[in-house]
N, C-alpha and C positions, 0 to 999 in steps of 0.2 A: 504494499500500499504506499502510495506517495502523496504528499501534499505540497501545494505551492501557493503562496499567498500573492495574488495579483496586486501590484502597486504597493508592495510592502515598504519600500523605501519612502515613498511619499506619505503613506499612512503613518509610519513611525515618526516621521518628521512633524506631521500635523498634530499628533497626539502627545508627543514627548515620551521619554523613556518609561516613566511610571505608568501612564495609562496604556501605552503600547504593551507593556508586560501584562497588564490586567486583561486586555483584549485577548492576548495569546493564551493566558491562563484559562479564560472562559472557553475559547475555541478548543483548546486541548482537552479540557474537561468534558465537553459535550462529545467530542469525537471518541475519547477513550471509553466513556460510559456506553456509548452506542455500539462500539465494537464489541464490548463484553455482552451486551444484550443479544447481539447477532452472531456470537461465537467467532468473532474475528480475533486475530493474533497480531499484536503490534510487534513489528520487527525492529524498527529503528525510528528515532526522532531526531531531527536536526534543525534546531531553531524553530522555524515556522512550518516544518514539514513532517509528514508521517509516511511510514511504509509498513504495510501489514498484509497478512494472508488470510484466506478463508478456505474452508474445506468444501463448501458447496456454492455454486454460482448464485442460486436464489438468495442465499444469505447475504451475499455481497450486494446484490441489487436492493434488497429491502433495507440493508444497513445504509446504503447511499441515500435512499429516499428518506429514511428517518433523520439522517444528519441534515439533509437539505431543509426539511420542515423545521427542525429545531433551531438551526442557526438563522434561518430566514426570519423567524419570529423575533429574534433579538438583533436584527439589523445586519446580519452577515450572510451574503449570498455565496453559494458554492456551486461548482460543477463537478461531476464525477465521471470517471472512465473506468471500465472494467474489462479485463481480458483474462483468459485462462490458458495455461500451458505448463509444461514441465520446467522445473528450475533446478539449479544446483544448490544443494544444501551444504554449506560450509560452516560448521559449528552452529551458532545461533542465527547466522546470516543466510540469505538466499540470493542467487544471482542467475544470470543467463539471458538468452534472447527474449524470453517471455516477459522479463522485467522491462526490457527496453521497448518492446511492442506495447505493453500496457501503458507505459508513460506517454507514448506517442498517441495512443487512442484517447487518453485523457486530455491531451493537449488540444484535441479537436472539438471538445465539448463546449457548449455555451453556458450562459448563466442559468442556474437551477436545472441543468440538463444532465441526465444520466446516459452516457454513450457507451455502448458495448460492441465488442467484436462479434463477427458472425459465429465464432466458436461458442461464445457464451449464449447467444440467442438460440443456437441449435440445442444446446445442453438443457435449457429450461423449457423447451417446447413441450406443450401439454400442461404447463402450469397456468396459473391465473395471471401471470405477468404478460403484458402486451407490448409490442414494439412497433415503431414506425421506421421505414427504410430511410436512412440518412444519406444514402448514395455511396459512391466510390471515393476513396481518399488516398492520397500519397502520405505515407508515414516516413518522416525523415530518418534515413539510416536503415530503413527496412525495404527489401526488394519488392517490387510489384505494387499493385493497387489493392486496397483493402475495403471491403464493404462493411460499413458500420451501421448500427441500429440505435435508435433513441428509445429509451424506456418511456412508455406512456404513463407518466407519473403525475397524478392530479395534485397540483399545489393547493395549499390552504389559502385561497384568495380572500376568504372572509376575515383573515387575520393579517392586516397590513404589516409589511416588513418595516422595522424601525431602523433609523440611521444609527451608526455607532456613536455612543456617547462621547462628546468632546470634539467631534470632527466639525469642520465648517458646515457640512451638510446637515448635521444634527441641529446646529444653531439656526440655520436657515429654516429647517423644518418647523421649528417652534413658531415662526412668523407667518406660516402659511398653512393652508389645509390641502392635503393631497387629494386629488380626485379619486373617487373610490375605485375606478377601473384603470387608472393611469399606471399600469405596471411598468411602462418604460420610464416614467418619471420616478417611480419608487426605486427602480434599479439604479437610476442616475443619482439618487439621493444617498446611496450607500457606497461604501468601498467594497468591492467584491473580494471575497476570499475563496480561493480555489482549492478544493480538496480533491486530489486525484486518488481514486481508489482502484487498485489493480488486483484482480483476483488471480492467484497463483495456485497451481496444484502442488501441494507438498505432502509427501508420504511420510507419516510419522510412525515411529515404533510405539507399541502399547506401553503404558506406564508400568514400570517395574514396581510392584507393591512390596517387595522385600525391604526390610530395614526401614520402614517408613516412620517408625517411632523416632529414629535419629534425625532424619530429614524428611518431613512430610511432603508428599507429592500432590499432584493435581487431583481435584475432585474429592478432597478429604476434609474432615474436621479433626482437629487435634487438641489435646489438653496439655497444659504446662503445669508441672508440679512446682508449687510455690517454695517448697523446701530446697529443691535443687535448681529451680529456674531452668529446667530442661523439659523437652517434650517427653511425656510419659505414656502417651497412648494416642493412636490414630485409627480412624475408621473411615470407610468409604461412604460418601453421601451421594447426592444427585449430581447432575452434569452442570458445571459452572456455578459452584456455591459462592455466594457473596455475603450478604448480611446475615447476622445471627443474633439471638437474644436468649437469655435464661429467664424462665418463668414457669410457675406451676410444677416445680420439681423436674423439669426437663430442659434440654437445650434444643432450640429450634433453629433450623438453617433454611434459607431460601436459595433455590438453584435457578439461575436465569436461563441457561441453555435448554433445559427440558421443562421449564416452567412448573416446577414442583417445590414442595418444602418437606424437610425431613425432621423427624423427632429422635433425639438421642437421650438415652437413660444415662445420666452422669455417674450413677453408681456402678453399673456394669460396663459403661463406656461402649455401648452398642446401639445401633439404630434399631429402634423397637418395632417399627412397622414399615410397610412399603411407603415410598414417597407419595404424597398427595398432590393432585393437580391443582394449580392455581387458576388456570383458564386465561392467563395473560402473562406477560413477562414481569416477574416480581422484582422490585428494586429495594424494598425495605421491609422491616418487620418489627413489631412491638408486642409486648404481653401485658394484659391488664384486664380487670373485671372478669377474670376467669376465661379469657379468650385470647386467641392469637389474631393479631391484626396485620394484614399484609397490604402493601400499596403496589399498584401497577401504574407506572409513571405515565404511559401513553395508552392505557386501555387494555382490553382483553380481546380474545378471539371472536367474541360476539359482536364486535364493532363498537362497543361502548368506549367512552373516553377514560381518562385516568380515574381510578377508583380506589376505595379502601374496602378490603374484603375481610369479613369477620368469620373465623373458624372456631368450632368447638374442639378442644384438645382431644376429645374422645374419638373423633373421626368424622368422616363425611365431607361433603363439599361445603362451600361457603353458605352460612346460614343468613348472611346479610351482605349485600353489595351496596356501598354508599358512593354515588358519583361525586367526584370532587374536581373534575376537569383535568385536561392534559397538563403535564408539567410538574406533577407531584414529585417532590425531591426527597423528603425525609419525614419520619414519623416517630413519635415518642408518646408514652403513656405516663401520666403523672397527675397527682392532685385530683383524681377522680375523672379525668377527661383524657380524650385522645387528641393529640395535636399534630397537624400535618402542614407542611410548607409547600408552596407552589412557586416555582421559579419563573413561570410565564405570566402569572397574574400578580406576582409580588405580594402574596398574601399568606397569612397564617390562619388555618381553619381549626376551630374547636368543635369536636364531635362529642355528643353526650352518649355514653354507652347504654344508658337506660332507654333512650328513644331510637338509637342508631341513626341519628340525623345531625346535620350541621347545626350547631347552636349559635356560633358567632364566627364572623369573618373579619380579620384584623389586617389592615394594610401595614406592611412592614417595608424593609429596605429593598434595594435592587438585587434580585436573584438570590432569594433565601435558600441556602443549600442545607442547613442543618438546624435542628431544634433540640433543646434539652430542658428538662423540667425538674424542679425541686424547691422545697422550702417556700412555697407560695409564689414562685416566680417562673416565668417561661423565658428562655433565652433563645434568640434566633440569630443565626450567623448569615449575613448578607455578603455574598462574594463580590459583586461588582462595585459596591460602594465601600467595601472594606470596613464593615461595621458590625457590631453585635448589639442587638436591642434587648432590653430588659423589660418584661411585661408583667404587670400584676395580674395574677390569674383570678382574683376576686372581681376586679373591675374591668378586666380586659383592656386596660389602658397602658400605653408605653410610659415607663418610669424614667428610663434613661437610654441614651445611645452612646455606645463606646466605639471610638475609632481605633483600629488596629493597623499595624504596619504592613501586614501581608493579608491577602484575601482569605478569610476563614471558610473552611469547607466542612469541618466536623467539630463537634463539641462533646465535652465530658465534664460532668459536674460532681464535685466532692467537697463537703464541708464548706469552707469559706473561699474555695478556689474554683475557678472555671478554666478548663483547659481548652484552647482553641487550636485546631490543627489547620495548617495551610498547605494545600497540595502544591501550589505553584511556588510557594516560598520555602517548602521543605523545612518547616519550623513548627514547634509546638509552643504556644504562648500560654503563660500562666497569669491569670487575671484575678485580682482581688474583687470578690463579688460585692463587698461593702462600698467600695468607692469607684470601681470600674477601671482601676489603673493596672497596666501590665507590669508585673513584678519580676518576671523572668522570661527568657526565651531559650529554647533548646533546639539545636539543629538535629534534624532526623534524616532518614534515608529518602531517596528520590521517590516521588509520587506516593506520599503517605495516604492511605485509604480510610483508615478508621483509628479511633482512639478510645481507650477505656481506662478506668482507674480502679485498682484493687486496694487492699488495705495499706500497703506500703510501697506501691509503685504505680507509675503511669505507663501504659502499654500502647505502642503504636505499631501498626502493620504498614510496611513500606512496599508497595506493589512492584515498582520498577527495580528496587534494590533486592527484592526476593528475600526479605528478612522480617522477623518480628523483633522489635526493639523495646528494651526496658529502660525507663527514665527514673532516676532517683529524684523524688520530689523535693528533697532537701538541697541537694547539690544542683538540681535542675539541669541535668545532663544525661545523655545516654550512657549507661554503664554496662550494657550487655546487648549483644545482637545474636539472634538465633536464625540461621539460614533455613530456607524452605525451597523445595524444588517446584517453583511455580510462582504465581502472584498471590500473596496473601491479601484477602479482601475484607473479611469480617472478624469481629472480636467481641467476646462477651465474658462477663465476670460471673462466676458461680461460687459464692463463698470466698475461699482463698485460692481458688483455681482459675486459670485463664484458658478460654477456648478460642481457637483460631480456625478460620476456613482458608483453604488454598484453592484459588482458581487455576485455570490452565496457564 
């Protein structure tokens, strides 16, 4: 997978270093999360670009469409190109003529267009994906002419694309009203960012499950022994495990690739029953009011939008589906309510578990990515404006707004401290909850995905660094790193033990 930002020099100049990094962090976060949802594998990242692979062509096409929709709604336009062919596997890298062809196909695509080679079109024939003939093209450096096809992807025209914050176009947009159907003017009002997705055929060996306690592998959940701070047990879960939570005497894991969730008995350290279907791609999980609550960020297979699904721990399908709109980012249960953030509407939703209905909708900052609840307050991390909002859960009113140095993406609350994780900044910030001041900052591994607090430590999973890290909350620094064979994604605390999921 390749990415190329069009006009990056001009855009970086207009925005300045600080906001340019913020735009990159947002773009990277959307692409990475979407790749995980569609079982894509990130191969390399170089500045403003990506390179990834997929196992199935349909996954790549749907991933491209998903990325286009999400980024377009926050003012970033992309184009996508997809090709499939054999590649040379050299360690963790891949190369060969298929890589070169794919990049050239992507270079022919237009704004919000998904362009594929005839190879890809032929391989997905018979599916519900439709194509339009884009004609013959010369691909620089590739012999002959190539027939390319455009995916008939319906854009969400009812949601106007927004200009990037801080650009001259965004300032001008405030002074005028865009015509509802003026797609050309909308495109001119933003700086296009081109994401080139190239589908490559990669043959992988099955994961070796031996000695997984020492180094947990993909599609597993593992427990860390607090006395030795080492992995003490590992078990296979679903395909593509990400978030997890402890509640009701069990550890619960959501699996994005097969759209299921698993239940683990922490006493026996075994999955107690078959994985249960979610009916959509799950992206977060919480436990409260005797139920498991799972969010589907962009809806389910029935065509519904983003939802909160309530499950009975005893089994069965969802006993309640609560629509909350596309863009659901995080979920937490606390002080008798369920709290959900939405990055597209910039809101925090409060759900009453007694009625299974939205009780209150609270406007928060720009792109709320995380929520934490405790001691009468709700904390919301807003990535784009680098702020953390403190909300009184009795009045639903904002008490204070804290500005932090790096875009916050995850939160963990303990005692008088709030820990804010920043994916783009690779830092964990320690914030005093009484006055909102940042009292310490710890550097962590690349692409930190989740954070949790145990009795005497702060734990972070660093996806790109392939390790679980333990922070000493007194010295405020990483004191131990546990490697894993894959990308660690989720983390949960069960008493004095720490549970971790490993994605592919």
